[in-house]
Kinemage of the C-alpha trace (Angstrom):
@kinemage 1
@onewidth
@group {chain A} dominant
@subgroup {mainchain}
@vectorlist {calphas} color= white
{ca pro a 1} P -148.363 87.772 -82.529
{ca leu a 2} L -148.580 87.139 -86.020
{ca phe a 3} L -151.853 85.251 -86.232
{ca glu a 4} L -153.121 88.073 -83.805
{ca arg a 5} L -152.152 90.393 -86.145
{ca asp a 6} L -153.335 88.673 -89.184
{ca gly a 7} L -156.682 88.095 -87.851
{ca glu a 8} L -156.011 84.447 -87.599
{ca his a 9} L -158.240 83.457 -84.390
{ca ala a 10} L -158.633 79.916 -85.112
{ca gln a 11} L -154.978 79.418 -85.486
{ca leu a 12} L -154.087 81.598 -82.266
{ca leu a 13} L -156.450 79.621 -80.284
{ca glu a 14} L -154.824 76.442 -81.378
{ca val a 15} L -151.322 77.785 -80.274
{ca leu a 16} L -152.687 79.185 -77.155
{ca glu a 17} L -154.400 75.610 -76.353
{ca ala a 18} L -150.299 74.230 -77.129
{ca arg a 19} L -149.086 76.582 -74.919
{ca leu a 20} L -151.764 75.360 -72.081
{ca asp a 21} L -150.548 72.018 -72.456
{ca ile a 22} L -146.929 73.063 -71.299
{ca thr a 23} L -147.814 75.180 -68.869
{ca asp a 24} L -147.755 74.185 -65.106
{ca asp a 25} L -148.199 77.948 -63.323
{ca pro a 26} L -151.836 77.592 -62.165
{ca leu a 27} L -151.906 81.656 -62.891
{ca asp a 28} L -150.253 81.299 -66.541
{ca arg a 29} L -153.089 78.646 -66.917
{ca ala a 30} L -155.693 80.773 -66.007
{ca ser a 31} L -154.525 83.563 -68.109
{ca leu a 32} L -154.484 81.241 -71.107
{ca leu a 33} L -157.813 80.078 -70.618
{ca ala a 34} L -159.483 83.345 -70.102
{ca arg a 35} L -158.017 84.387 -73.325
{ca ile a 36} L -159.129 80.982 -75.000
{ca leu a 37} L -162.643 81.813 -73.915
{ca glu a 38} L -162.635 85.291 -75.000
{ca leu a 39} L -161.252 84.260 -78.477
{ca ala a 40} L -163.710 81.337 -79.205
{ca glu a 41} L -166.613 83.224 -78.020
{ca gln a 42} L -165.891 86.699 -79.490
{ca arg a 43} L -163.779 86.007 -82.692
{ca leu a 44} L -165.005 82.357 -83.613
{ca gly a 45} L -168.480 82.264 -82.274
{ca asn a 46} L -167.527 79.266 -80.771
{ca tyr a 47} L -169.534 79.169 -77.443
{ca ser a 48} L -169.510 75.550 -76.554
{ca arg a 49} L -165.537 75.984 -76.820
{ca ala a 50} L -165.918 79.124 -74.794
{ca leu a 51} L -168.037 77.357 -71.864
{ca glu a 52} L -165.291 74.376 -72.242
{ca ala a 53} L -162.443 77.075 -71.442
{ca ala a 54} L -164.453 78.444 -68.939
{ca leu a 55} L -164.868 75.135 -66.802
{ca arg a 56} L -161.093 74.280 -67.095
{ca trp a 57} L -160.611 77.915 -65.698
{ca leu a 58} L -162.819 77.288 -62.795
{ca ala a 59} L -160.826 74.034 -62.213
{ca val a 60} L -157.707 75.442 -62.434
{ca asp a 61} L -158.575 78.790 -60.121
{ca pro a 62} L -161.768 78.028 -58.305
{ca ser a 63} L -161.813 81.276 -56.348
{ca ser a 64} L -162.381 83.249 -59.496
{ca ala a 65} L -165.458 85.284 -59.442
{ca gln a 66} L -164.912 85.783 -63.363
{ca ala a 67} L -164.733 81.927 -64.109
{ca leu a 68} L -167.228 81.385 -61.975
{ca asn a 69} L -169.543 84.002 -63.772
{ca glu a 70} L -168.527 83.483 -67.397
{ca thr a 71} L -169.517 79.428 -66.349
{ca asp a 72} L -172.992 81.139 -65.281
{ca arg a 73} L -173.287 83.199 -68.174
{ca leu a 74} L -172.422 80.476 -71.042
{ca ala a 75} L -174.101 77.771 -69.449
{ca glu a 76} L -177.242 80.167 -69.447
{ca arg a 77} L -176.697 80.753 -72.969
{ca leu a 78} L -176.320 77.257 -74.188
{ca asp a 79} L -178.725 75.623 -71.545
{ca gln a 80} L -175.853 73.263 -70.457
{ca trp a 81} L -176.968 72.898 -66.907
{ca pro a 82} L -176.367 68.857 -66.525
{ca met a 83} L -172.713 69.161 -68.023
{ca val a 84} L -171.945 72.276 -65.734
{ca ala a 85} L -173.332 70.349 -62.918
{ca ala a 86} L -171.036 67.786 -63.256
{ca arg a 87} L -168.134 69.455 -63.961
{ca val a 88} L -168.919 71.784 -60.916
{ca thr a 89} L -169.365 68.509 -58.865
{ca glu a 90} L -165.637 67.273 -59.836
{ca ile a 91} L -164.349 70.623 -59.051
{ca thr a 92} L -166.310 70.578 -55.663
{ca arg a 93} L -164.647 67.055 -55.077
{ca ala a 94} L -161.131 67.495 -56.385
{ca pro a 95} L -158.197 66.306 -54.202
{ca asp a 96} L -157.243 69.833 -53.479
{ca ala a 97} L -160.767 70.827 -52.360
{ca arg a 98} L -159.815 70.104 -48.682
{ca asp a 99} L -156.876 72.664 -49.073
{ca arg a 100} L -158.881 75.236 -50.486
{ca asp a 101} L -160.402 78.366 -48.678
{ca pro a 102} L -163.475 77.533 -47.264
{ca glu a 103} L -164.936 80.618 -48.453
{ca val a 104} L -164.540 79.594 -52.022
{ca gln a 105} L -165.601 76.001 -51.633
{ca val a 106} L -169.082 77.684 -49.932
{ca leu a 107} L -169.298 79.816 -53.197
{ca leu a 108} L -168.896 76.611 -55.662
{ca leu a 109} L -171.324 74.611 -53.297
{ca asn a 110} L -174.003 77.360 -53.424
{ca phe a 111} L -173.357 77.875 -57.367
{ca leu a 112} L -173.584 74.023 -57.492
{ca gly a 113} L -177.201 73.768 -55.382
{ca arg a 114} L -178.464 76.748 -57.191
{ca ile a 115} L -177.921 74.893 -60.536
{ca gln a 116} L -179.439 71.575 -58.888
{ca arg a 117} L -182.295 73.041 -57.894
{ca lys a 118} L -183.340 75.824 -59.848
{ca arg a 119} L -182.170 74.626 -63.472
{ca leu a 120} L -182.359 70.675 -62.754
{ca gly a 121} L -185.128 69.958 -60.421
{ca gln a 122} L -182.636 68.018 -58.392
{ca leu a 123} L -183.779 68.775 -55.032
{ca pro a 124} L -181.962 65.865 -52.897
{ca glu a 125} L -178.871 66.708 -54.836
{ca ala a 126} L -179.080 70.557 -54.321
{ca ala a 127} L -180.161 69.658 -50.351
{ca ala a 128} L -177.014 67.811 -50.185
{ca ser a 129} L -174.732 70.515 -51.937
{ca tyr a 130} L -176.226 73.170 -49.560
{ca arg a 131} L -175.701 70.884 -46.548
{ca ala a 132} L -172.339 70.806 -47.409
{ca ala a 133} L -171.796 74.407 -47.816
{ca leu a 134} L -173.392 74.709 -44.360
{ca ala a 135} L -171.022 72.162 -42.696
{ca leu a 136} L -168.225 74.538 -44.111
{ca glu a 137} L -170.036 77.854 -43.130
{ca pro a 138} L -172.948 77.382 -40.905
{ca thr a 139} L -174.208 81.291 -41.398
{ca ser a 140} L -174.460 81.189 -44.789
{ca leu a 141} L -177.744 82.750 -45.570
{ca leu a 142} L -177.797 81.702 -49.146
{ca ala a 143} L -177.484 77.977 -48.681
{ca ile a 144} L -179.921 78.240 -45.360
{ca asp a 145} L -182.518 80.341 -47.377
{ca asp a 146} L -182.348 77.504 -50.636
{ca leu a 147} L -182.425 74.658 -48.104
{ca ile a 148} L -185.558 76.350 -46.525
{ca lys a 149} L -187.190 76.490 -49.968
{ca ile a 150} L -186.205 72.789 -50.681
{ca leu a 151} L -187.391 71.343 -47.440
{ca arg a 152} L -190.593 73.320 -47.761
{ca gln a 153} L -191.252 71.989 -50.881
{ca gln a 154} L -190.449 68.630 -49.521
{ca gly a 155} L -192.740 68.548 -46.774
{ca asp a 156} L -189.823 67.821 -44.768
{ca ala a 157} L -190.732 69.484 -40.874
{ca pro a 158} L -188.135 68.253 -38.610
{ca gly a 159} L -185.595 69.267 -41.541
{ca leu a 160} L -187.224 72.571 -41.888
{ca ala a 161} L -187.139 73.040 -38.027
{ca glu a 162} L -183.634 72.532 -37.581
{ca val a 163} L -182.517 74.857 -40.771
{ca leu a 164} L -184.988 77.535 -39.310
{ca arg a 165} L -182.990 77.060 -36.162
{ca gln a 166} L -179.868 78.017 -37.816
{ca arg a 167} L -181.162 80.767 -39.753
{ca gly a 168} L -182.546 82.093 -36.361
{ca arg a 169} L -178.606 82.207 -35.091
{ca ala a 170} L -177.492 83.376 -38.070
{ca val a 171} L -179.391 86.616 -38.860
{ca thr a 172} L -178.290 89.603 -36.978
{ca glu a 173} L -181.795 91.501 -37.382
{ca leu a 174} L -184.222 90.612 -34.489
{ca pro a 175} L -187.468 90.844 -36.463
{ca glu a 176} L -185.903 88.159 -38.650
{ca lys a 177} L -184.615 85.728 -35.547
{ca arg a 178} L -188.170 86.177 -34.364
{ca gln a 179} L -189.653 85.153 -37.408
{ca ala a 180} L -187.216 82.140 -37.812
{ca phe a 181} L -187.504 80.927 -34.244
{ca ala a 182} L -191.784 81.612 -34.442
{ca glu a 183} L -191.982 79.053 -37.381
{ca val a 184} L -189.753 76.598 -35.553
{ca ala a 185} L -192.549 76.810 -32.932
{ca gln a 186} L -195.378 76.314 -34.870
{ca ile a 187} L -193.665 73.395 -36.550
{ca ser a 188} L -192.905 72.049 -33.147
{ca asp a 189} L -196.839 72.503 -31.934
{ca arg a 190} L -198.057 70.537 -35.380
């Protein structure tokens, strides 16, 4: 409280980091990391440290939409996509990933796939991320649609037909179903 009152933000940040080292509760850790992120960015203008806090927060609480949004926003600002992709990959492969809610894991894998495809141009890696998401949630249209874009770009007709079939089964609107299955028929004719 003294550091906060006196505007000693750098010292306050160090105290919060020290508290983080001795805090075991995931909710408390997430709260401390959110505060560290805020201080680093808004009071100290240290965007790198803020991004690091956002990534640590995401690792502590992968279900936090706010941590994911902060990570995305700060990575965009700093253009730190390779580092963010590596860290999100670690989070998706963490030992506790199998125990996570599949919806959370799918969200993380879709985020990772988007970074790999749009920001890094790593199409095979992005395809693998989207396929991992689809293994958990076969009707994830975000993963399906981005995977379709990758397969079109790679010219993988058999893979494209397979994912279009999956899209046809996943969508509920009849025109979208028809379009997906019609394209599968065209690919099969070729």
